[in-house]
Structures are given as C-alpha cells and as structure tokens.
ZATORDREN-90910 format. One record per residue: z, x, y of N, C-alpha, C in turn; residue in three letters. Coordinates in steps of 0.2 Angstrom, whole numbers, plus 5000, padded with zeros to 4 digits. Layout:
BEGIN
ZXYZXYZXYALA...
This chain:
BEGIN
490949665185491649675182491449735176MET491849785177491749845172492349845166ASP492949825168493549835164493849765163THR493949745157494349675156494849695150LEU495449695152495949715148496449655147ASP496449615142496849555141497349565134LEU497449625132497849635126498549615127HIS498849585122499649565122499749515127SER499349455127499549405132499649335129ASN499749335122499849275119499349225120MET498649245120498149205120497949175114LEU497649115114497449085108496849045109HIS496549015103495948985104495349035101GLY494749015103494149055101494049115105SER493749165102493549225106492949215110LEU493049235117492449225121492149285123VAL491449285124491049345126491149365133VAL491349425135491449445142490849445146PRO490849455152490249465156489749525154PRO489149515154488649565152488749635155MET489049645161489149705164489749745161SER490149715157490849745155490649805151THR491049855153491049925149491649935145THR492249905147492849905143493149835142TYR493249815135493449755134493949755128PHE494649745130495149735125495549675125SER495549635120495949575119496349575113ILE496549635111496949645105497649615106SER497949605100498649575099498749515103GLU498349465101498349395103498349355097ASN498149285098498149245092497449205092SER496949245093496249215093496049205086LEU495649155086495349135079494649125080VAL494349105074493549095074493149165072GLY492549155073492049215072491949255078ARG491649315076491449355082490749335083ILE490649315090489949295092489449345092ASP488849345089488349395089488149405096PRO488349365101488149385108488449445110LEU489049475107489249535109488749595108PHE488249585104487749635103487349645109CYS487349595114486949605120487349635126LYS487949665124488349695129488049775129LEU487549785132487249855131487649905135ARG488049895139488449945143489149955140ASP489249915135489949915132490149985129LEU490750015131490950075128491550075124ARG491950025126492550015122492649935120TYR492649925114492749855111493349855106LEU493949825108494549815104494749745103ASP494649715097494749645095495349645090LEU495649705090496149705084496749665085SER497149655079497749615079497649545081SER497149505079497049435080497049405073ASN496749345073496649305067495849285066ASN495449335068494749325068494549315061LEU494049275059493749275052493049275052SER492749265046492049265045491849335044GLY491149345044490849415043490749455050THR490749515049490649555055489849555057ILE489649535063488949535064488549605063PRO488049605059487749665057487549705063GLN487349675068487149715074487749745078CYS488349725076488949755080489049825078LEU489049875083489149945082488449975081GLY487949945081487249975081486849945086ASN487149925091486749885097486749925103PHE487149985104487150015110487350095109SER486950135112487050205111487650225115SER487950185119488450205124489150185120SER489150145115489850125112490150185109LEU490850185111491250245109491750215104LEU492050155105492650135101492450065099VAL492550055092492449985089493149975085LEU493549935087494149925083494249855082ASN494249835075494249765073494849765068LEU495349805068495849815064496349745064ARG496549725058497149675058496849605059GLY496349585056496049525057495949495050ASN495549445049495449415042494649415041ASN494349465043493649475042493449485035LEU492849465033492649475026491949495025ASN491749495019491049515018490949595018GLY490349615019490249695018490349725025ASN490449785025490449825031489749835033MET489749815040489049825043488749895044PRO488149895045487849965046487949975053SER488450015054488750025061488450075065THR488050125063487750175066487050175066CYS486750185072486050195073485850255076GLY485250275076485050335079485250345086ASP485550405088485750415095486450385096GLY486750365091487450335093487950385095ASN488450365099489050405101489650385099GLN489750345093490350315091490850365089LEU491450355092491950405091492550375087GLN492650315087493250275084492950215080THR493050215074492850155070493450135065LEU493750075067494350055064494249985061ASP494149975055494049905052494549895047LEU495149925047495649925043496049855043SER496449835038496849775037496349715038TYR495849715034495449655034495349635026ASN494749595025494649585018493949605016ASN493749665019493049685018492949705011LEU492349695008492149715001491549755001ARG491349774995490749814994490849884996GLY490249914997490249994998490150015006LYS490250075007490150105013489450115014ILE489150085020488350095020488150165022PRO487650175019487350245019487250265027LYS487150215031486950225038487550265041SER488150265038488750295041488550375042LEU488150405039487950475039487750485046ILE487550435050487250445057487850455062LYS488450435060489050435064489250505065CYS488950555067489050625068489650635073LYS489750585077490250595083490950575081GLU491050545075491650505074492250555074LEU492750535077493450575077493850535072HIS493850465072494250425068493850375064ILE494050375058493750325053494250295049LEU494450235050494950205046494650135043ASN494650145036494450085032494950055028LEU495550075029496150065025496249995024GLY496649975018496849905017496349855018HIS495849865014495349815013495249805005ASN494649785003494549774996493849804994GLN493749864997493049894996493049934990MET492449934987492349974980491850014981THR491950084980491450134981491750204979ASP491350254978491550314977491750354983THR491950414983492150454989491550464993PHE491650455000491050465004491050535006PRO490650575002490650645004490250665010PHE489850615013489550615019489950635025MET490550615025491050625030491150695032VAL491050745027491150815028490750845033GLN490150805034489750835039489950815046SER490450775047490750755054491150815056PHE490950855060491350915062491850895067SER491850835070492350815074492950765071LYS492850755065493250705062493950735061LEU494450695064495150715064495550665059GLN495350605058495750555054495350525050LEU495450525043495150485038495650445034LEU495550375034496050335030495650285026ILE495650295020495350245015495850215011LEU496550215012497050195008497050115006ALA497250105001497350034998496649994998SER496250024994495649994993495449994985ASN494849994983494650004976494250064975LYS494250114979493850174978494050204972PHE493550244969493650264962493250334961TYR493350364956493050424954493350494958GLY492950544957493250614959493150614967PRO493550654970493550674977493250744978ILE493050774973492750844973492150844969TRP491650884971491050894967490850964969HIS490651004964490551074965489951084970PRO489551034971488951044975488951004981HIS489550964982489550914987490150914991ARG490650964990491250964994491351034997PHE491451035004491451095007492051095012PHE492551055011493151055015493051015022GLY493551015025493550975032493751025037PHE493351035042493451085047493951065052VAL493951005054494350985060494850925058ASN494950915052495350855050496150865051LEU496450815054497150815054497550775049ASN497250715048497550665044497050635039ILE497250645032496850605027497350565022ILE497150505022497550455018497150425013ASP497150445006496750415001497250374996LEU497850354998498350324994498150254991SER498450234986498350174983497550154981PHE497250194978496550184975496550204968ASN495950214965495850234958495450294958ASP495550344963495250404962495550444956PHE495050484953495250524947495050594948THR495150624942494850694941495450744944GLY495250814943495650864945495450894951SER495850934954495650974960495651044959LEU495051084960495051154958495551194962PRO495651254960496151294964495951314971SER495351304972495051324979494951264983HIS495251204981495051144984495151134992TYR495751164994495951165001495651215005PHE495251255003494951305007494451275012GLN494451305018494051285023494251225027ASN494951205026495251145030495551185036TRP495051205040495251255045495751235050THR495751165052496251145057496951145054SER497051135048497651135045497951205043MET497551255044497751325043497951365049GLU497751335055497951365061498751365062GLU499051415063499751415064500051415071THR499651425076499851425083499451375087SER499851345092499451305097499851305104TYR499451295109499751295116500051235118ASN500751235119501051175120500851145127LYS500651185131500351165138499751125137SER499451125132498751095131498851045125GLN499351015124499450965119499050905120LEU498750885115498250825115498450775110LYS498150715111498250665106497550645102TYR497650625096497050605092496750545096ILE496050555097495750505101495750515108GLY496150555111496250565118495550585121GLU495450555127494750565130494350505129GLY494450475123494050415122494450355121SER495050365118495450305116496150325114TYR496650285116497350305114497450265107SER497450305102497450275095498150275092TYR498250215089498850205085498750195078SER499250215073499150205066499750195063VAL499750165057500350165052500250205046THR500750245045500750285039501350295035MET501350305029501950325025502250395026ILE502850395029503150465030503850465029ASN504150515025504850515024505050455020LYS504550425016504750375011504750305015GLY504550305021504450235025503750225028GLN503650165029503050145032503150155040ASN502850205043503050215050502450205055LEU502550165061502050165065501950225070PRO501450245072501350295077500850275082TYR501150265088500850235094500350285096ILE500550345097500050395099500150455094ARG499650495092499750545087499550615090ILE499950665090499750725093499350755088PHE498850805090498350835086498650885081THR499350905083499650955078500050915072PHE499950855072500250815067499750815061PHE499950845055499450855050499750825044MET499350785040499650745035499150735029CYS499350745023498950735017499250685013ILE498950625011499250575007498750555001ASP498850584995498450564989498850524984PHE499350494986499850464982499550404978SER499850384973499650324969498850314968ASN498650374964497950374961498050394954ASN497450424952497550444945497250524944LYS497450564949497350634949497650664943PHE497350714940497750754935497650824936HIS497850864931497850944932498350974936GLY498251034938498751064942498651054949GLU499151064953499151054960498851124963ILE498251124967497951184969498451224973PRO498351294971498851334975498651344982ARG497951334983497751344990498051294995THR498351244993498751194997499251235002ILE499451294999499951335003499651365009GLY498951365009498651395015498651345021ASP498851285020498851235026499551235029LEU499651295033500251305035500551255041GLN500051215043500251165049500451105046THR500451095039500551025036501251005038LEU501350935040501950905042502150855036VAL501650825033501850775028501350795022VAL501650795016501250805010501550755005LEU501050705002501250654997500750654992ASN500950684986500550684980500850644974LEU501350594976501650554971501250504967SER501550484962501250434957500550454955SER500450514952499850534949500050564942ASN499550604940499650634933499650704934ASN499850734939499850804940500250844935PHE500050894932500450934927500551004929THR500951044925501051114927501551124932GLY501651184934502151204938502051184945PRO502551174950502451164957502251234960ILE501651234963501451304966501951334970PRO502151394969502651434974502351434981PRO501651434982501351434988501551384993SER501851324990502151274994502651294999LEU502951354997503451385001503151415008GLY502551415008502251435014502151385020ASN502251325018502151265022502751255027LEU502851305031503551315035503651255040ILE503151215041503151165046503251095043LYS503351095036503351035032504050995033LEU503950935035504550895036504650835030GLU504050825027504150775021503750795015SER504050795009503650815003503850774998LEU503350734995503450694989502950714984ASP503250734978502950754972503150704966LEU503450654968503850614962503350584958SER503550564952503150524947502550554945GLN502550614943502050654940502250684934ASN501950734931502150764925502250844926LYS502550854932502650924934503250964930LEU503151024928503551054923503851124927SER504251154923504451224925505051214930ASP505151264934505751264938505451254945GLN505951224950505851214957505751284960ILE505151304963505051374966505651394971PRO505851454970506351484975506051484982GLN505451484982505151484989505251424993GLN505451374990505651314994506251324999PHE506551374998507151395003506851405009THR506251425010505951435016505751375021ARG505751315017505551255021506151235025LEU506251265031506851245035506751185039THR506151155040506051095043506051035039PHE506151045032506150985028506650935029LEU506450875030506950815031506950765025GLU506350765021506350715016506050755010TYR506350745004506150784998506250734992LEU505650724988505750674982505350714977ASN505750734972505450764966505650724959LEU505850664960506050624955505550614949THR505750594943505350574938504750624936ASP504950684935504450734933504750764926ASN504550824925504850864919505150934921GLU505450934927505650994930506351024926LEU506451084926506951114922507251174926VAL507851194924508251244928508651234934GLY508951284937509351274942508951244949PRO509351204953509051184959509251244964ILE508751264968508851314973509351294978PRO509851334980510351314984510351334991GLN509951384993509951414999509451375004ALA509551375010509051345015509151275015GLY508651235017508651165019508651125012GLN508451155007508451115000509151104998ILE509551145000510251134997510651075000GLY510351035005510650985008510450915005ILE509950915000509750854998510250824992PHE510250764991510750724986510350714980GLU510750684975510450674968509850634968ASN509750584973509150544973508550584974SER508550644976507950684977507750714970SER508150714965508050754959508050714953PHE508250654953508350614947507750604943GLU507850594936507250584932506950654929GLY507350704930507150774928507650794923ASN507650784916508150794912508450864911TRP507950914913508150984913508451024919GLY508450984924508751014930509451014930LEU509751064933510551074933510751104940CYS511351104941511651134947511751084952GLY512151094958512251054963511551034966PRO511450964968511950914969512150874962PRO511750894957511850864950512550884947LEU512850834943513450854940513350894934SER512750904932512650944926512651014928LYS513051054924513051124926512551164922LYS512351224925511851264922512151304916CYS511751334912512051374906511951334900GLY511851264900511751234894511051214893THR510851194887510151174886510151114882SER510251054885510250994882509550974880PRO509550924875508850904873508650844877LEU507950834878507750774882508050714879PRO508150664884508450604882508250564876PRO507550564875507250534869507450564863HIS507650634863507850664857508550654855ASP508950634860509650624859509850554857ASN509450504859509550434858509150414851GLU509550424846509250404839509250334838LYS508750304835508750234833509050224826SER509050164825509350144818508850174813ASP508150174814507650194810507750264808ASP507950304814507950374813508550394809SER509150354810509750364806509550364798ILE509250304797509050294790508550344787LEU508150374792507750424789508050484787SER508750494789509050554787509250554780GLY509250494777509450484770508750504765PHE508250494768507550504765507350434762GLY506750414763506550354761506450354753TRP506350404750506350414743506950384740GLU507550404742508150384740508350314741ALA508150284746508150214748507750174743VAL507150194741506750164737506950164730ALA507250224727507550224721508150174720ILE508550174725509150134725508950054724GLY508450034728508249964728507949954721TYR507550004718507249994711507749984706GLY508350024706508850024701509149954701CYS509349934707509649864708509249814705GLU508549814706508149764703508149764696LEU508149824693508049824685508749804682ILE509349824685509949794683510049724683ILE509749694689509849624690509349584685GLY508849614683508349574678508649584671LEU508949634670509349644663509849594662MET510349594667510849544667510649474666LEU510149454670509849384670509649374663GLY509249424660509049404653509549394648TYR510049434648510649434644510949364644ILE511149344650511449284651511049224649ILE510449224651510049164649509849164642THR509849214639509649214631510249204627SER510849224629511449214625511849164627ARG511949144633512349094635511949044640SER511449014638511048974642511448914646PRO512048884642512448834645512848854650TYR512948924651513348954656512948944663LEU512348954662511848954668511848874671VAL511848834666511848754668512448744671PHE513048774669513648754672513748784679LYS513548844679513648874686513248844691VAL512648824690512148794695512148714694PHE512648684690512748614690512048584688ARG511748604683511048574681511148544674VAL510948484673511048444667510548474662THR510848494656510448534651509848484648PRO509348504646508848464643508948434636PRO508748374635508848344628508448384623ARG508748394617508348424611507848374608ARG507348404605506848364602507248334596LEU507148264595507348234589508148214589GLY508448224595509148204595509448214602GLY510148204603510448204609510848274609VAL510848304615511248364616512048344616ASN512448384613513148374613513448434616ARG
C-alpha cells in the first residue's frame, strides 16, 4: 500500500502507524488522541505525513522529520503537542513543508533547521516559542511562506551583517510577538519575488504545488481569513503587534506586487512614505495604532485596488485625499487623527484646532491660571486674620467663648465663679 488518505472521516481513538510501505499518509481533521508513536520513524519510504487538526498530545518524537531523506511534507498543525521543536532536518533531507503551528511548543528553533535548504513553507505560528529572529532562513532560496506569528520571539529582525533579504518569499507573518528595533531605509531591497510586476496567467501556480496543497489562515482586510489554496502571486507582509520603531522604510514601495500590508500596533514614527503609492496591486493596508505624522500622501490616489484601509490612531494632519479609491472610505478608516480634515470627516479644512489634550483643561489647569503665588498669599492672609480674631476674643471676652461652645467655665482659685 502506497497511499492512505483518511482525512475528514470523524475518526477517534488513538493514532495508529500505517504499513511500512506507505509513502503518503494523511489522517488530518479527525478526533484522534494520544501521542505520536516513535514507530513512525521507521517509515523509510514516507514522503507525505499529515496528522494536522486532531487532538494529539505529548512531545514530538525527536526522530520525526529526521528519519528519511525522502520526506517532503510534515504537517502537525492544530494539535496539543508540547515540549521543544525537534531537530527536523538531517543531512541530505528534502523537506519542503514544515508546519508545527497551533500547538503548545516552547523553547528555541533548533540550529539544525539550517539544513532544511529545500523548504518552501515554514509555519511555526501560534505556539509559545521564545527565540530571536531566525536569520538562517534567508539562505533558503526556495522559501515562499514564513509564519512565526503569535509566539514570544523577540529582538531585531535586521542585522547589518546578517540580513540579505528574501529572494523567493511570498508571505511573511511576524505578528503578535516582541520583535523590536528599527528597519533601515534599504530593508526591503532584494525581496525579488515581491518586486516582479508581471506574471503569466497561463502558468498560475499555488504555494506548495508539486509537493502539497497547502492551506493557511491569515489576517486580511481586518479579518482572520482561511486560504484553502494560495496562488503564488498573493504577496503579504504582516509585522503588526510588535514593538518596531523609527520610520517605515521607503523601499517598501519597491514591492509592487504586495496585496496585503499590515504594520499596525507598533511605534512607527515620521511620515507615511509616498512610495506606498507604488503598490498598485495593494488590496489591504493597515497602518493603525502607530505614531505616524504629517499628511496622507497624495500618491495614495493611485491605489485603485484598495478595499481595506485603516489609518486610525496616529498623528496625521491635513486634508484627506479625495481622488481615486481612497475617496470611498468612511470615518472609521481615519478616526483618532486629531489633525485630519475634509470628507468623510465632518471637520472642514482651513482651521487649525489644538490637539484634544490641549483643549480639555482640568481643574488644576484652571487654577494654575490664577498663579499659585496668589493662592498661597490668600491662604496666608486668612490664617493671620483668623489668629488675630481668636486672640482678641479669648483675651477680652473669654466667657463669650464658653457661651458659644457651651463649656462650663473653670472655678477660680479660692472662691466660686459667679
């Protein structure tokens, strides 16, 4: 038996090991439980192994993925696997797809991954891994998809002596991590596949085609969308929900095949690069929740395919461009920018209002208009006058005090008070 495909059959119970002659084994989208038997490592002729979308638990056998030079696909996505990521690549391996996403894996990416030179797809997203950016993956000339989203990765994603761009990359998703640092102006140079502006429609291909029909879920147009099959012309960059700072590199405008760009929820500053107007195939753009300033570039009117735009919660000012596709978006695309004006906002251009925090004065700021010196002098005068009146009353008419406060006066020495 060469092929055994049991996916989506409502199977339950423990995972069984197929016959040793199996080359294709898929039992995904069932309800299997228990551990992955190390006997899988004896399937020397296995080329495709898909155990995704089950309830498998325990650690991944260290031999799995490093037992056969013929294995092309290893997909364990969507289980309850824990522990560290195994050393998946040995010498002479041919692994093209490695998906360990949506598990509970911890620790670092093993250095042996450097041997996975044939990888087209690397998806480690939605785990609890803690490591720095794996610069080694730049040497994978066939890598089309890199997803590290929703982990605990940290540190910079650029190094002056270790970053050379991605030649064949279509999709990169680093969202929801703790990546930091700024991106130099030339950061997006040498991302060759995203710079190509033409493709032959008669030769359309899917990511993973020839080895595996790959599906993935990504955030696009503000929603979490599943992609059952992904065309190779679908280009996506998602760096959202990290701690990047500095200006957005102008060279991002060279990636003219980009369809999705999400840089939201970071600390990017400075103006929006006018070069973004060169992204003529862009359908979704999210720059919200940063500290971007200056005006919205007029070059945005070139983005005729734009279906989703989110520029909220920045420090943008000036009129909103009205020509082209950008003129169709509603208030919700521009909210949280006190200085923007013109349709679709109700605020007309030609006025220069102060930022909200300057208009809304607190009680303390109102008091400060009188000057603290004057307040202090007033309190001092009242205190002195009060003390003087008290002395006069108590010294000249002590019985008035006793009467007001209903206190019995003390007896005098040698007699009775009258």
